[in-house]
N, C-alpha and C positions, 0 to 999 in steps of 0.2 A: 405795210403789207404790198406796197407797189413792187417791191423787189422780189415778192414770191410771183407775182404775175408775170415779171419780166424772166424769171427762171423757167416758167412754164412755157416761154416760147421757145426754149431749146431743150427741155427734158422734162418727163413728168415729175411733178412734185407731190409728194406723199406725206402723211402724218401716221405715226405708230404710237400709239398710246396706250396707257395701262390703267388698271385699278379703276374702271369707271364704277364700281359699287361703292367706292369709298365717296364721302360728302362731296357735294357739288363745289365746295370751295377748292377741290382738288383739281377738278377738270373743266369747270365752267368758263374759266378765263380763254380756253382753247376754243370755245365754240364760235367765237367771232372771226377766227382764222379759217374754219373749214370751208367756205366758199372758194378761197383761194387755192385750194388743194385739188389734185386730180384725183385722189382715193384716201379713203380713211382705213388703217389697219388697227384692230384693236383686240384685246384679250377677253373681251366681254361675251362672246358665244351669242346667244339669243336673249340676253337678258334685258337688252334696250331695244324698243322699238326704233329702229335707224331711219326709217322714212319721217317720223316726226322730229327727228333731230337735224338731219342734213340731207340733201338731194344728191349728194356726190356718191360714188360706189363705196361701199362698206364690207370688209372682208375680216373674219377671224383669223389672227395669227398670234398663236401663243408665244410665250416667253421661252428661254432656254439657259444653256450655260456657256460659260468661257473657260476651257481647260487651264487657262492660266492662272485663273482664280479658284476654280473648283476642281478639287483633286482629292485623293484619298490619304490619310495618314493613319497607320495602325497604331494605336497605344492600348495599355491595359484597360479594360473596360471598368472604369470606376464609378461610372454613371449608369443606375438602372434604367430610369427613364427621364428624358430630358425634352423641354419644350424651348424653342428659339423663337422669340417675338416679344412685343412689348405688352404691359397689362394695362393699357389705357383705359379699356372696356371692362366694366363692372361684370358683365356677361362672361367674359373671358376667364376672370378671375373665379367666378363661381362654377365654371365649366372646369377649371383645374382641380378645384376644391372636391368637386363631384368624383373626378378620376382618382385623385389621391384615396379619398375615402374608400373606393370601390376596391383599388388594389392594395390598400393598406402602406403604402410607400410614399415618400416625399417625392415630388416631382421637381428636379432641378430646372429652375428658369434661367434662360440666358437671355436677357433682354436687348442687349448691344452687342452682338456677334457678326463680324464681317470679316473677310479677308482671312489671313492665317489663323485668327481667333476661332473663326466659324469652323474652319477644318479641323482644328485641334479639338473643339468640343464634340463635334460628331465623331472623331477618331475615339473618343473617350466613351461614348455613349452606346448602352446596348440597344436602346430602342429611342427613336425621336417620335414624338407625337405632333400632329398639325391640326390646327383649329381652321374654320372656315369663316368668311366674313359673314354676319347675321343675314339670314335670308339669301344666301348665294346658292346653298346646296341644290336648289331646283331650278337655277337660272344658267347654270354652264359658266361659271365664273371660278377660276382659281389664280392665284398668284404665282409668281415665279418661285415661291418657295418649294413647291413639289420638286422642280428640276434641280434646284440648288441643294436640296438635301439628298437627292438621289447622286447627284452629280458629285458630291463629297462622301459618297460611300455610306450613307445612312441606312438602317433597316427603319424603313419609315411607316407609321400607321397614321392614316389621315382620316377625316370626316368623308363619306362619300359625296361627290358632287357630280350632278348630272352631265353626262358627256365624258368623264374622266376614262370610261372604258375605251373611248376613241384613240387613246394614245398609251394606256397602261393597261396591264392584265393583272386582275386581283390575285393575290397569293403567289404570283410571280416577279413582279418588278416591285411591288409594294403591298401594302395590305390596307383596306379600307373598312369603316365600320359605319352602318347606317344610324346608330343611336349610341348614347353613352354606355348603356349596359353591354352592347356589343364590343365597344373599344374596350371596357374594362376586362371583359372575357379575353379578347386577344392578346391585350398586354400580360395577362396572367400566363397565357399558354406560351408566348413566345420569349417570355423570360426564362423559362424552363427550356426551351429548344434552341439551343445555340447553333446547331447545325442548318436548321431553316432559316434562321435570321442571317446567317452568312450567305446562304445560297440566294436568298431573295435580294439581299443588299448588293450581292455582285451582279444579279441579273438587271436590276434597276440602274446601276452604275454603267454597266455595258450599253443599256438601251439609251440612255441620255447621250453618252457619248458618241453613239454611232448615228443618232437620228435628230438630237435635239440640242445640237449646238447652235449658238446665234448664227453661225455662217450657214447653216442649215435653213434656218429661218429666212435668213436674207435671200438665200437661192429661191425658196418659195415664194418669196413676194416678188422677186424679178419674174419668176415663171408666171404668175398670176396677172403682173403688168403687161407681159406680152400679148 
C-alpha cells in the first residue's frame, strides 16, 4: 500500500468498483485499501451506507459500453425470448420458469456469452429479458448488463430498479416491468409488435452510444475530481 501513498503525492488516486450487491467475498478484500485512496467511485447508488464503510468521498458512477466490443449485427430473428446470464441461483431458475409458463414459450438461456458471441446472440433475438440481483430493485443497483444489451442493439425488457429513470426512459430506450405478471404481459405484447421493438431498440442503442460509453464515464469522473 506504500506505493499508493507515494502516488497520492503526485496525483489523485481513486478506486472504481462494481457489484457491491454481490457476496462480500467479491468486494471485502478491497476494504483495507480504501484509506489509501482519495475517492471511491461505485455503481451502487444508495444501497450502502458509505459513512459506515469509509471516510473518503464516495460517488456513484455507473458502467457503460465500449463500441469496440458492443455493436449491432443484423440476423434473422430465430430466438423469440432470450436471457443472457448464469443460472447459479435457484431463484433465477424459478423466475425464468415463471416467465416461461406465463408466455407459453421456452426461453433460450445463453449462460456464457461475451464478445462476438454476445453480439450474435442479441442479433438473433427478438427480445432479451433481464433479471435483477435479489433485493436490489429498491436499492439503486444494476449491473453493466443494461448498457451492454442496449449497446448491442437488444430490445430489452428488465425488472424495474430504483433510479433507472435517471438514465433511461421507459418505452423509449427499453421497457421495464415492476413484477412478473407485468413482464409476461409485456413480452406477449412486444412479440407481436416488431415495429415498436425496432424503434425502442434503436433509441436505446443511440442513447448508450451518445452518453454512456466508458470514455463518457471517465470524463465524468475527471469532472468530479476537479
